[in-house]
C-alpha positions in Angstrom: -12.4 4.4 -5.1 -10.7 6.6 -7.7 -9.8 9.3 -5.2 -8.5 6.9 -2.5 -6.4 5.0 -5.1 -5.0 8.3 -6.3 -4.1 9.4 -2.7 -2.3 6.0 -2.2 -0.3 6.6 -5.4 0.6 10.1 -4.3 1.6 8.8 -0.9 4.0 6.4 -2.6 5.4 9.2 -4.8 6.0 11.4 -1.7 7.9 8.7 0.1 9.6 6.9 -2.8 13.2 5.6 -2.5 14.2 8.2 -5.1 12.8 11.0 -3.0 9.6 13.1 -3.4 8.4 12.8 -7.0 6.3 15.4 -8.7 4.2 14.8 -11.8 4.8 17.8 -13.9 2.0 17.0 -16.5 -0.7 16.2 -14.0 -3.8 15.6 -16.1 -6.7 13.0 -15.8 -5.6 11.6 -19.2 -2.3 10.6 -17.6 -4.0 8.0 -15.4 -5.8 4.7 -16.0 -7.6 2.3 -13.7 -6.2 -1.3 -13.6 -7.9 -3.9 -11.5 -9.4 -1.1 -9.4 -6.1 0.8 -8.9 -5.1 4.1 -10.4 -1.8 4.0 -12.3 0.2 6.6 -14.1 0.5 5.9 -17.8 3.4 8.3 -18.5 6.4 9.0 -16.2 8.3 11.0 -18.7 7.4 14.2 -17.0 8.1 13.1 -13.5 10.9 14.7 -11.5 12.6 14.4 -8.1 14.0 17.9 -8.3 12.7 20.4 -5.7 12.8 24.1 -6.3 16.0 25.7 -5.0 15.7 28.8 -2.8 17.6 31.3 -0.7 14.6 32.6 1.3 10.9 31.8 1.9 9.9 34.4 -0.7 11.5 32.1 -3.4 9.0 29.3 -2.5 5.6 30.4 -3.7 3.6 27.6 -5.3 1.5 29.1 -8.0 -1.7 27.8 -9.6 -4.1 29.6 -11.9 -6.5 30.4 -9.1 -4.4 30.1 -5.9 -0.9 30.7 -4.6 0.7 29.1 -1.5 3.7 30.4 0.4 6.1 27.6 1.4 9.3 27.5 3.6 12.9 27.5 2.3 14.8 24.7 4.1 18.3 25.0 5.6 19.6 23.0 2.6 18.2 25.6 0.1 15.1 23.6 -1.1 11.4 24.6 -1.0 10.0 22.2 1.7 7.5 19.7 0.4 6.8 21.5 -2.9 6.6 18.3 -4.9 4.2 16.7 -2.5 2.0 19.8 -2.3 1.9 20.3 -6.0 0.7 16.8 -6.6 -1.9 17.1 -3.9 -3.4 20.3 -5.1 -3.6 19.0 -8.6 -5.4 15.9 -7.2 -7.8 18.3 -5.5 -8.5 20.4 -8.6 -8.7 17.6 -11.2 -10.2 14.8 -9.2 -11.5 15.6 -5.7 -13.7 18.6 -6.7 -15.5 16.5 -9.3 -15.8 13.2 -7.6 -16.0 13.6 -3.8 -19.2 15.6 -3.3 -21.6 13.5 -5.2 -22.1 9.9 -4.2 -21.4 9.3 -0.5 -24.2 8.6 2.0 -25.4 11.8 3.7 -23.7 11.0 7.0 -20.3 10.8 5.4 -20.5 13.9 3.2 -19.3 16.3 6.0 -16.1 14.2 6.3 -15.5 14.3 2.6 -16.2 18.0 2.6 -13.5 18.4 5.2 -11.0 16.6 3.0 -12.0 18.7 0.1 -11.5 22.0 1.9 -8.3 20.9 3.7 -6.6 19.8 0.4 -7.9 22.8 -1.4 -6.2 25.0 1.1 -3.2 22.7 1.4 -3.8 22.4 5.2 -3.4 18.6 4.8 -0.3 17.0 3.6 -0.4 13.6 1.9 -0.1 11.7 5.2 -3.1 13.5 6.7 -5.1 13.1 3.5 -4.5 9.3 3.4 -5.5 8.9 7.0 -8.7 10.9 6.5 -9.6 8.8 3.4 -9.0 5.6 5.3 -11.2 6.8 8.2 -14.1 7.4 5.8 -13.5 4.0 4.1 -13.6 2.3 7.5 -16.9 4.0 8.5 -18.4 3.2 5.1 -17.4 -0.5 5.1 -18.3 -1.1 8.7 -21.6 0.7 8.6 -20.6 2.8 11.6 -21.8 5.9 9.7 -25.4 4.8 10.1 -27.3 6.9 12.6 -29.6 5.2 15.1 -33.1 5.3 13.7 -36.3 3.3 14.0 -36.1 -0.2 12.6 -38.0 -0.3 9.3 -37.4 -3.8 8.0 -40.3 -5.1 10.1 -42.6 -3.2 7.7 -41.5 -5.5 4.9 -42.2 -9.1 3.9 -39.1 -11.0 2.7 -39.1 -13.8 0.1 -35.9 -15.7 -0.1 -35.0 -17.2 -3.5 -37.0 -14.8 -5.6 -36.4 -11.6 -7.5 -38.5 -9.5 -9.9 -38.1 -9.6 -13.7 -35.4 -7.2 -14.8 -36.6 -4.2 -16.7 -36.5 -0.4 -16.8 -37.9 1.2 -13.6 -37.6 4.5 -11.9 -34.1 6.0 -11.6 -32.2 7.4 -8.7 -28.8 9.0 -7.9 -26.2 7.6 -7.7 -27.3 4.4 -9.3 -25.0 1.6 -10.5 -27.4 1.0 -13.4 -28.8 3.5 -15.9 -32.0 1.4 -16.2 -33.2 1.8 -12.7 -32.2 2.4 -9.0 -29.3 0.1 -8.0 -27.5 1.2 -4.9 -24.9 -0.3 -2.5 -26.1 -0.9 1.0 -24.6 -2.0 4.3 -27.6 -4.1 5.3 -31.2 -4.8 4.4 -32.2 -2.4 7.2 -30.4 0.4 5.4 -32.1 -0.6 2.2 -35.5 -0.4 4.0 -34.7 3.1 5.1 -33.7 4.1 1.5 -36.9 2.5 0.1 -39.0 4.4 2.6 -37.4 7.7 1.6 -38.3 7.1 -2.1 -41.9 7.8 -2.9 -42.0 5.3 -5.8 -40.3 2.4 -4.0 -42.5 -0.5 -3.2 -39.9 -3.3 -2.9 -36.2 -4.0 -3.1 -34.0 -7.0 -4.0 -30.8 -7.7 -2.2 -28.5 -9.6 -4.6 -25.1 -11.4 -4.3 -23.4 -8.7 -6.3 -20.7 -6.8 -4.4 -19.0 -3.5 -4.8 -15.2 -2.9 -4.5 -15.7 -2.4 -0.7 -17.6 -5.7 -0.4 -21.0 -4.0 0.1 -24.0 -5.8 -1.5 -26.1 -4.1 -4.2 -29.8 -3.7 -3.8 -32.3 -2.9 -6.6 -35.2 -0.7 -5.7 -38.5 -1.2 -7.6 -41.8 0.6 -8.0 -43.7 -2.8 -7.9 -43.2 -6.4 -6.8 -45.1 -8.3 -9.4 -43.7 -10.9 -11.8 -41.5 -12.7 -9.3 -39.2 -15.3 -10.7 -37.0 -17.9 -8.8 -33.4 -16.8 -8.0 -31.6 -18.7 -5.3 -29.1 -15.8 -4.8 -31.6 -13.1 -4.2 -34.0 -11.9 -1.5 -37.0 -9.7 -2.3 -38.4 -7.4 0.3 -42.0 -6.1 -0.2 -43.7 -3.3 1.7 -46.5 -4.8 3.8 -48.7 -1.8 2.7 -48.0 -2.6 -0.9 -48.8 -6.3 -0.5 -52.0 -5.8 1.5 -55.0 -7.3 -0.3 -52.6 -9.2 -2.7 -51.8 -12.9 -2.6 -48.1 -13.7 -2.2 
């Protein structure tokens, strides 16, 4: 969410009515999230000036660990230097820390492509935004889910119940530090996640939604202490419930 919002902001800056705007003091502390959108807190160090040049050799974009040769345009300006400077700063301050960690396994190669392409400045802001929107579409639609055996049939569902909240086993990346709370596309995906976790015996699908509209599911190591909850459905492994009375 943070990276996509940042890319949308940089897309606007690259195509603003004033021209391409560069953020000269590009640091994480210069941004804040407001209602799920990243905003710049200080525009004092923004500029529409692009580096003047006489030849291509005048247009090297230098960073502490990398340098990029750019072209000198016919009007004597380094082509796209503001856009590329913003994009590489987004890569080194945001993408490298946030992109590799929390996506479903099937989407990680696509995010890795974005990471590598922006890190080498092979993508401009237009291509980067298109790549992010493609990943978001796959994520929201569930099209990233690979065909696999249906596992939900191995679970008993109880509508209108949930387990008592409490500290349970933890997983990554969880929305709660007390247990294993993950976003899912469907109960079928949740069943696959539960089967892949050795301690999981049940999961609860709640009405809570993430910023993409995906429901949250809480994965549990037991299914005892059920309490009524009209907004929840608890799924219990048939193997875990064998010999027990529901």
